[in-house]
C-alpha positions in Angstrom: 169.2 -48.1 -88.9 167.1 -49.3 -91.8 167.5 -46.0 -93.8 171.3 -46.5 -94.2 172.5 -49.4 -96.4 175.9 -49.7 -94.7 174.5 -49.8 -91.2 171.7 -52.2 -92.1 174.2 -54.5 -93.9 176.6 -54.5 -90.9 173.7 -55.2 -88.5 172.1 -57.9 -90.6 175.5 -59.7 -91.2 176.2 -60.4 -87.5 173.1 -59.6 -85.4 169.5 -60.7 -84.8 167.6 -57.6 -83.9 164.6 -58.0 -81.5 162.5 -54.9 -80.7 161.1 -54.9 -77.2 158.4 -52.5 -76.5 158.3 -50.5 -73.3 155.3 -48.3 -72.4 153.5 -47.4 -69.2 150.9 -50.1 -70.0 153.5 -52.8 -70.9 156.9 -52.4 -69.1 158.1 -55.9 -70.1 159.6 -56.1 -66.6 160.2 -59.8 -66.6 162.5 -59.5 -69.7 164.1 -56.1 -69.1 164.9 -56.8 -65.4 167.5 -59.3 -66.5 169.8 -56.5 -67.6 171.2 -53.3 -66.0 168.6 -50.6 -65.2 168.6 -47.9 -67.8 167.6 -44.2 -67.8 165.5 -44.2 -71.0 164.5 -45.7 -74.3 165.4 -46.4 -77.0 168.3 -48.5 -75.8 170.5 -51.3 -77.2 171.3 -54.5 -75.3 173.8 -56.7 -77.2 173.7 -60.3 -76.1 176.0 -63.2 -77.2 174.6 -66.4 -78.7 174.2 -67.8 -75.1 172.1 -64.8 -74.1 174.7 -63.2 -71.9 175.0 -59.4 -72.0 177.9 -58.0 -74.0 177.0 -54.3 -73.8 174.2 -52.0 -72.7 174.2 -48.9 -74.8 172.3 -45.6 -74.5 171.4 -44.8 -78.1 171.8 -41.0 -77.4 175.5 -41.5 -77.8 175.0 -42.9 -81.3 172.7 -40.2 -82.6 173.2 -37.1 -84.7 170.1 -34.9 -84.7 167.0 -36.9 -85.0 168.6 -40.0 -86.4 171.6 -42.3 -85.8 175.0 -41.2 -86.9 176.2 -43.5 -89.6 179.9 -43.7 -88.5 179.1 -44.1 -84.8 176.6 -46.9 -85.6 179.1 -48.7 -87.8 181.8 -48.4 -85.2 179.4 -49.7 -82.5 178.3 -52.6 -84.6 181.9 -53.6 -85.6 183.2 -53.2 -82.0 180.6 -55.7 -80.7 180.5 -58.1 -83.7 181.1 -61.7 -82.5 184.6 -63.0 -83.4 
């Protein structure tokens, strides 16, 4: 997301991004168990300002090749931007 100015600007204008690590050594179970079980990482959980889940998104649907698709990412961010 950081490599595309449009996507980064849309994200930074309306979202606070928090990266949560998952690894066999550190599964972050206490945090990640609050939301629906997912099939893999990376993954996006969008929360509202109260911490309630808005959407759980598999990032594979937003990718093109080895990166994110600009138009899909912008559509995703705009769709879930708080009113």
